[in-house]
N, C-alpha and C positions, 0 to 999 in steps of 0.2 A: 461235905453235904449242903451246907447251907448253903453256898454259892451257887450248885446246879438246884435247887430247889425256887431259888430265885431265878435263875434263868428260864427253868420252866414256867414257871410260876408268870414271867414277863412275856415269852412265849404262847400260855393261855390266852393270856390277856392281847395279846395282839392279835393274838387268829380271830377271837372276838371282835374286834375291831373291823378287821378287814373284811370277815363276814357280814358286820350291819354294815358298814360303807358299799361292798358289791351287790347287798340286797338291797338297800336305799339310792342306789346307782342305776339298777334293773330295775325299781317302781318308778322312777321320774320317766324311766324312756319310755316303760310300758303305757305309762296315763298319757303322755305327751304322744305316742302314735295314736292314742285312744281316743285322745281330745282331738283331731286335725279335723276331723268329719265336724266337730260337733263346730270348730270357731269357725270352719269354710262356708260351713250353709249357714252361721248368724251373717261372717262378713255378706257372704252372696248374697241375702236377705234383704240387703238394704242396698246390692248396687243398682241401676237403670236396666228398664228392662231390654235399651239398647244395647249395651255393652257384653250383658249375659247373651244376650242373642246374638253378638257378635263370637262371642267363643264360643258355643256354640259350633258355630261355623266351620270356625277355625277350627275346634276342635284342643282349646287352649282350656288354661283354669286363669280362673279371675282370684288371684286374692287378697289385692287391695285395689276394689274400683276406684277409680279418677272421681268421682262424686257419690252421691250420696243420696239416694229418694224412698219416696215412703210410699210412693203410687202406688206398687204392690201390695202394700198391706190394705191401702184405700177396695182396692178393688177387690182381693178376698175376703171381708171383712161386712164391706156396706156393698158394692156392683155384685159378688157374690156372695150375699148372705146366707144361700144355703148351706156353706160349708160349716161357715159360723156353729148352725145348727147341730149338722154335724159335732163339730165341737165339742157343744153343751150333749148331745148324744154320748161321745167317752167319757166326760166327768158325769152324766148319768147313768151308764154301765157300770164304771168303777166304782163311787161311789156306793150304790144299793149293793152292788153281789163282795166289797168288802165288810159293809157294815152286818149285812145278814148274815154274811158267811161265820162270821167274827163270832155273834149271836147264837150262828149254833154249833161251830167248830170248838168255842170256849168248855163250853159245860160237855159235848161229847168228847172231849182230847183227857178231861179228869176220867169221864167215865174210863173210858178206854188206858184209864193208867193206874188208877185208886184205887178199882173195883177190879175183884176175881169172879169171874164167872163161866158155865162152861166154853161160851161160843168167841170170848174174848181173842182168844188167839187168832183163830178164822178169822174173827175181822179185821185183824191187825194186818194179816197177811194177805187179805185181799186188799187192804187200806197200799200194802207196799205194791204187789204185782201191778194194782191203775197206774201208780205212782211210776212204776219203770213202763209200763206201756208209750207207744209212741202215744200223742192227741191224737191221730186221725184213727187212732181204732177205735175210742172213745166216741170221736161223733158223730159215727149212721148212727150208733143206737140212739144218739143224742136228736137224731133225727128221727128215727123212728117213732120215739117216744111223745117228741113235739110235734109228730102229722097224728099220731094217734091220741091226744088228747086234743086235739083244735090249736093248735099254741100257734104252728108256724107261720112266719111275718109277722107276729106279732114280739114284743119287745122280750114277756118272759120265756119264749124259745133261748135266748141267751142267758136272761139273767137265773133262774131255775139249776141249770146248768153248772152254773158259775158255783152259786151260794156252796153245794154241797161235792168242792173243788177239793181233795185231798191230802193234797201237800201241807198246808197253815197248817191242820190238825195233826199230819204227824210230827212237824216242829213243835208245834208244842205239850203231845206224848211225853215229848222230851223234859221240856220244861216240868214237867207235872209228874212226871217218874220217880224225879228224885227231890221229889219234896219231900220233908219230915212230915211222917204222922205226928210227928209230937202237937203240929202247928194245927192240924184238925182237930188234937183229940182237946188242945186248950180249948179253944173256938166253942167244941161240943159242952162244955163242961159248964158256961154258963147259957149260952142257947145249942136249943135244936135246930134251927131256921137253919134252910140249905142256902139264904142268901144274906146270912151273916156268915158263914162257912166261906163262903165265896166273898163276900167283902171284904172280912176282917183277914183271911187269910191266905185265900187263893188267888187272887188279884193281884194284895201288894209282893208277892210273890212273884207269881209271872208278871208282873206289867211291864218289866224290860224285851219279854219277849213277848208277847202280845203286840206291842208297838211295834218292834220289828217285825211281824208276820205281817202287820195290819200293812206297812207301808212298801211289804214285797207283796202282795196282793192285789195293793192299787194297782202298781206299777205294773205289775203280770196282767192285770185286766185292762189298762190303759192303749196296751200294745197288743192287743186282740185281735185279730184278721181272719182267721180262717170262721170263726163259730156263727158272724154278722153275713158274712159272705155263703155260706150253707146254709143258715137257717133261716134268713131274712132278703126280701125279693124286695122292696122297697128300699129304694137307697136312700131317702129322707130322714129312716130311724137306720139306718146302718151307723157306727161314728167312724170319727173321721179317720182312724189307723186302715178302716177297710177301701175305701174310695182315693190310694193316692193317685191311684193308677189316671181315673180322670181328673185331679189337681195338676198330674204332669201335663194332658195333655192343652191347659189353659196357658201352656209358658212355663220357661226355666224362670221369672221370678216371680211367678206364684208358687210355684213348685215348689225353692226357697223359701221363700217368705211360711208358707205353709209347713214345711218341716219343720221351724222353728219355733212359727207360733206353738205348734204341736206338742217340741219337747222343753217347751219353756217349759209349764207348768211338772214334769218330775223334772227338770233341772229344782228349782227354786223349794220342792218337796223334802228332795235332800239334799240342799243346801242348811234349812231351817231346821230338818231332821235328820242329818246326818251323826251326832252324835249318840240317838236314840238307838240309829241301826246298830251303830258300830257300839255300845253297852248291850242289844239285844242278842247279836252275834257272839258279841265278847263270853258271857255271862253263859250259853248255848254251849261256850267250848269248855268254860269251865267245869258246870254240871256235868259235860260227857268224861270227863277226865274224873273223877270223883270213884 
């Protein structure tokens, strides 16, 4: 009997090892596939314009250029400085929407998660329905409201709807819903201040989720395309993500340089804050299993 148990236990261990090995290999293969466009863009952004033009004519790929050039970055950032202005537009939109959205979303999510009132379930249902809707469905009402308020062709027509996007609120609700009430009650013994409740109990408990949602929201707003195309006519007010068609017309060298220059902030963001994203998503998974 003991030998049979040993054989079964060894079989389970081997199965676990094989399963982890297959998972690791599969993740590495997928990561490599996803990295190919990033790597290609990075390499080609330093390729000489003549070499890239020849590859376009010959319909070939430049994997490793024969020489390197920074001329396209000079053209992009100095000669065609309007693209640099659009880059800062992207930063302005993303940072403003993200920060204001978190300031509005954290108390909203806390109220919907911890307070019982008559219309709470209705509001939660509407929140979920909006998340499940295609983005283009909500774009038309945003356009109509912006025109009614006189905000069309202004930055506010993009910023205001983005602040109240429901996805971040939905994720934060999951954190606050499983927050022990005893933590709030312990603070109420010492202070009745709402700020003290948030500072001592709410924010420390939800810190991983808040950081993760902030990073995800910033990345999502960094890549916005439809909103500025529909709501803003002035091309100089649009983010860089909405004008890549015009960048492509400047030439392959400018397109590759602009693409990598645009990807760089998000790549750096995830490199330096990867730990917070993983911790936040892991903590959210643990909470959902409770």
